[in-house]
VMD Tcl script that builds the backbone (N, CA, C; Angstrom):
set m [mol new atoms 186]
animate dup $m
set s [atomselect $m all]
$s set {name element resname resid chain x y z} {
  {N N MET 1 A 3.179 8.573 13.036}
  {CA C MET 1 A 3.545 6.742 13.308}
  {C C MET 1 A 3.951 6.097 13.989}
  {N N ASP 2 A 3.395 5.190 14.604}
  {CA C ASP 2 A 4.434 4.438 15.176}
  {C C ASP 2 A 4.874 2.856 14.526}
  {N N SER 3 A 5.929 2.412 14.974}
  {CA C SER 3 A 6.410 0.971 14.241}
  {C C SER 3 A 5.197 -0.021 13.673}
  {N N LYS 4 A 4.152 0.266 14.109}
  {CA C LYS 4 A 2.586 -0.937 13.915}
  {C C LYS 4 A 2.459 -0.626 12.884}
  {N N GLY 5 A 2.273 1.133 12.620}
  {CA C GLY 5 A 1.775 1.214 10.456}
  {C C GLY 5 A 0.930 2.016 10.939}
  {N N THR 6 A 0.604 2.544 12.595}
  {CA C THR 6 A -0.496 3.484 13.681}
  {C C THR 6 A 0.129 5.086 12.798}
  {N N TRP 7 A -0.724 5.456 12.495}
  {CA C TRP 7 A -0.928 6.874 12.591}
  {C C TRP 7 A -1.806 7.892 12.690}
  {N N SER 8 A -1.855 9.567 13.363}
  {CA C SER 8 A -2.963 9.650 13.850}
  {C C SER 8 A -3.685 10.595 12.510}
  {N N ALA 9 A -4.906 10.717 12.586}
  {CA C ALA 9 A -5.110 11.973 11.380}
  {C C ALA 9 A -3.985 12.903 10.772}
  {N N GLU 10 A -3.939 13.437 12.056}
  {CA C GLU 10 A -3.099 14.842 11.393}
  {C C GLU 10 A -1.518 14.059 10.511}
  {N N GLU 11 A -0.849 13.218 11.224}
  {CA C GLU 11 A 0.314 12.706 10.641}
  {C C GLU 11 A -0.145 12.376 9.606}
  {N N ALA 12 A -1.295 11.516 9.063}
  {CA C ALA 12 A -1.783 10.964 7.666}
  {C C ALA 12 A -2.368 12.172 6.627}
  {N N GLN 13 A -2.560 13.117 6.833}
  {CA C GLN 13 A -2.316 13.949 6.071}
  {C C GLN 13 A -1.132 15.028 5.763}
  {N N GLU 14 A -0.328 15.261 6.853}
  {CA C GLU 14 A 0.941 15.764 7.093}
  {C C GLU 14 A 1.641 15.014 5.818}
  {N N ASP 15 A 1.889 14.288 5.779}
  {CA C ASP 15 A 2.255 12.686 5.549}
  {C C ASP 15 A 2.177 11.838 4.602}
  {N N PHE 16 A 1.309 12.070 4.079}
  {CA C PHE 16 A 0.023 11.212 3.396}
  {C C PHE 16 A 1.058 10.458 2.342}
  {N N HIS 17 A 1.813 10.689 1.502}
  {CA C HIS 17 A 2.914 9.886 0.850}
  {C C HIS 17 A 3.417 8.529 1.152}
  {N N ARG 18 A 4.471 9.539 2.310}
  {CA C ARG 18 A 5.013 8.283 2.946}
  {C C ARG 18 A 4.157 7.283 3.303}
  {N N MET 19 A 2.686 7.008 3.888}
  {CA C MET 19 A 2.024 6.669 3.869}
  {C C MET 19 A 1.324 5.553 3.289}
  {N N LEU 20 A 1.928 6.069 2.342}
  {CA C LEU 20 A 1.454 4.813 0.586}
  {C C LEU 20 A 1.824 4.211 0.161}
  {N N GLU 21 A 3.423 4.630 0.735}
  {CA C GLU 21 A 4.440 3.967 0.677}
  {C C GLU 21 A 4.617 3.180 1.396}
  {N N GLN 22 A 4.255 3.459 3.204}
  {CA C GLN 22 A 4.151 2.309 4.217}
  {C C GLN 22 A 3.314 1.090 3.369}
  {N N ALA 23 A 1.963 1.398 3.655}
  {CA C ALA 23 A 0.817 1.332 2.675}
  {C C ALA 23 A 1.650 -0.591 1.879}
  {N N ARG 24 A 2.314 0.065 0.998}
  {CA C ARG 24 A 2.775 -0.476 -0.437}
  {C C ARG 24 A 3.549 -1.714 0.383}
  {N N SER 25 A 4.514 -1.587 1.372}
  {CA C SER 25 A 5.772 -1.839 1.547}
  {C C SER 25 A 6.006 -2.646 2.363}
  {N N SER 26 A 5.582 -2.203 3.545}
  {CA C SER 26 A 5.218 -2.810 4.576}
  {C C SER 26 A 3.613 -2.678 5.377}
  {N N GLY 27 A 2.661 -2.671 4.650}
  {CA C GLY 27 A 1.358 -3.712 4.475}
  {C C GLY 27 A 0.683 -2.523 4.979}
  {N N PRO 28 A -1.054 -2.633 5.899}
  {CA C PRO 28 A -2.165 -2.407 6.330}
  {C C PRO 28 A -1.448 -1.115 7.176}
  {N N GLN 29 A -1.757 0.337 6.803}
  {CA C GLN 29 A -1.825 0.471 8.004}
  {C C GLN 29 A -3.043 2.038 8.450}
  {N N GLU 30 A -3.269 2.021 9.648}
  {CA C GLU 30 A -4.172 1.719 10.755}
  {C C GLU 30 A -4.091 3.588 10.611}
  {N N ILE 31 A -5.379 4.684 10.602}
  {CA C ILE 31 A -5.141 6.033 10.489}
  {C C ILE 31 A -6.802 6.060 11.627}
  {N N ASP 32 A -6.281 6.807 13.573}
  {CA C ASP 32 A -6.439 6.849 14.170}
  {C C ASP 32 A -7.626 7.494 14.039}
  {N N ASP 33 A -8.668 8.038 14.149}
  {CA C ASP 33 A -9.065 9.253 14.130}
  {C C ASP 33 A -10.351 9.212 15.303}
  {N N PRO 34 A -10.656 10.635 15.513}
  {CA C PRO 34 A -11.849 10.709 16.589}
  {C C PRO 34 A -13.004 10.124 16.095}
  {N N THR 35 A -13.203 9.836 14.971}
  {CA C THR 35 A -14.636 9.158 14.165}
  {C C THR 35 A -14.121 7.200 14.573}
  {N N GLY 36 A -13.084 7.279 14.180}
  {CA C GLY 36 A -12.864 5.775 14.848}
  {C C GLY 36 A -11.906 5.298 14.251}
  {N N ILE 37 A -10.949 4.141 14.134}
  {CA C ILE 37 A -9.562 3.529 13.083}
  {C C ILE 37 A -10.027 3.107 11.661}
  {N N TYR 38 A -9.467 4.359 11.024}
  {CA C TYR 38 A -9.595 3.090 9.435}
  {C C TYR 38 A -8.477 2.789 9.022}
  {N N VAL 39 A -8.584 1.712 8.200}
  {CA C VAL 39 A -7.122 0.893 7.801}
  {C C VAL 39 A -6.983 1.176 6.198}
  {N N LEU 40 A -6.035 1.113 5.957}
  {CA C LEU 40 A -5.845 1.793 4.412}
  {C C LEU 40 A -4.410 0.967 4.155}
  {N N LYS 41 A -4.978 -0.534 3.434}
  {CA C LYS 41 A -3.904 -1.286 2.595}
  {C C LYS 41 A -4.253 -1.301 1.052}
  {N N ILE 42 A -3.290 -1.281 0.552}
  {CA C ILE 42 A -3.193 -1.734 -1.521}
  {C C ILE 42 A -3.810 -2.453 -2.065}
  {N N LYS 43 A -4.904 -2.393 -2.720}
  {CA C LYS 43 A -5.777 -3.528 -3.720}
  {C C LYS 43 A -4.462 -3.668 -4.575}
  {N N LEU 44 A -4.417 -3.557 -5.310}
  {CA C LEU 44 A -3.427 -3.727 -6.742}
  {C C LEU 44 A -2.200 -2.893 -6.709}
  {N N ASP 45 A -0.882 -3.782 -6.611}
  {CA C ASP 45 A 0.093 -3.163 -6.502}
  {C C ASP 45 A 0.064 -2.813 -8.183}
  {N N ARG 46 A 0.494 -1.960 -8.611}
  {CA C ARG 46 A 0.312 -1.228 -10.662}
  {C C ARG 46 A 2.302 -1.897 -10.268}
  {N N THR 47 A 3.169 -1.739 -9.406}
  {CA C THR 47 A 4.564 -1.975 -9.515}
  {C C THR 47 A 5.009 -3.293 -10.408}
  {N N LYS 48 A 4.438 -4.278 -10.133}
  {CA C LYS 48 A 4.899 -5.782 -10.336}
  {C C LYS 48 A 3.608 -6.093 -11.281}
  {N N PRO 49 A 4.344 -7.013 -12.234}
  {CA C PRO 49 A 3.941 -7.069 -13.715}
  {C C PRO 49 A 3.026 -8.335 -13.618}
  {N N ASP 50 A 1.633 -7.566 -13.982}
  {CA C ASP 50 A 0.779 -8.966 -13.924}
  {C C ASP 50 A 1.254 -10.923 -14.074}
  {N N VAL 51 A 0.582 -11.634 -13.607}
  {CA C VAL 51 A 1.454 -12.703 -14.051}
  {C C VAL 51 A 1.140 -13.221 -16.275}
  {N N ALA 52 A -0.065 -12.827 -16.383}
  {CA C ALA 52 A -0.607 -13.394 -18.105}
  {C C ALA 52 A 0.126 -12.610 -18.279}
  {N N SER 53 A -0.166 -11.450 -18.642}
  {CA C SER 53 A 1.071 -10.553 -18.868}
  {C C SER 53 A 2.475 -11.427 -19.299}
  {N N PHE 54 A 3.503 -11.694 -18.011}
  {CA C PHE 54 A 4.464 -11.820 -17.340}
  {C C PHE 54 A 4.700 -13.520 -18.566}
  {N N LEU 55 A 3.574 -14.209 -18.218}
  {CA C LEU 55 A 4.001 -15.391 -19.337}
  {C C LEU 55 A 3.287 -15.389 -20.429}
  {N N ALA 56 A 3.034 -14.355 -21.126}
  {CA C ALA 56 A 2.890 -14.328 -22.134}
  {C C ALA 56 A 4.242 -13.760 -23.306}
  {N N LYS 57 A 4.539 -12.955 -22.437}
  {CA C LYS 57 A 6.294 -12.561 -22.831}
  {C C LYS 57 A 7.170 -13.395 -22.938}
  {N N SER 58 A 6.824 -14.509 -22.058}
  {CA C SER 58 A 8.276 -15.284 -21.476}
  {C C SER 58 A 7.798 -16.682 -22.469}
  {N N ALA 59 A 7.022 -16.457 -23.110}
  {CA C ALA 59 A 6.533 -17.986 -23.934}
  {C C ALA 59 A 8.069 -17.874 -24.324}
  {N N PRO 60 A 8.014 -19.902 -24.926}
  {CA C PRO 60 A 8.529 -20.083 -26.124}
  {C C PRO 60 A 8.635 -19.283 -27.308}
  {N N LYS 61 A 9.245 -18.566 -28.114}
  {CA C LYS 61 A 8.736 -18.697 -29.878}
  {C C LYS 61 A 9.166 -19.561 -30.435}
  {N N GLY 62 A 8.198 -20.109 -31.568}
  {CA C GLY 62 A 8.827 -20.562 -32.480}
  {C C GLY 62 A 7.700 -21.824 -32.644}
}
mol reanalyze $m
mol bondsrecalc $m
mol representation Tube
mol addrep $m
């Protein structure tokens, strides 16, 4: 992987978990394959609380 988040297909296979973490923490990752360039990006980050749940839990009681 280079500093821009571009992986060869072999690198992506060998270090799949790191590639997923990079997509979560650094943004979209490109996977360069002989058939084309694929982009891996996170659609929903489940490690962050959802706003509606946060607000419901934070509402004043009384």
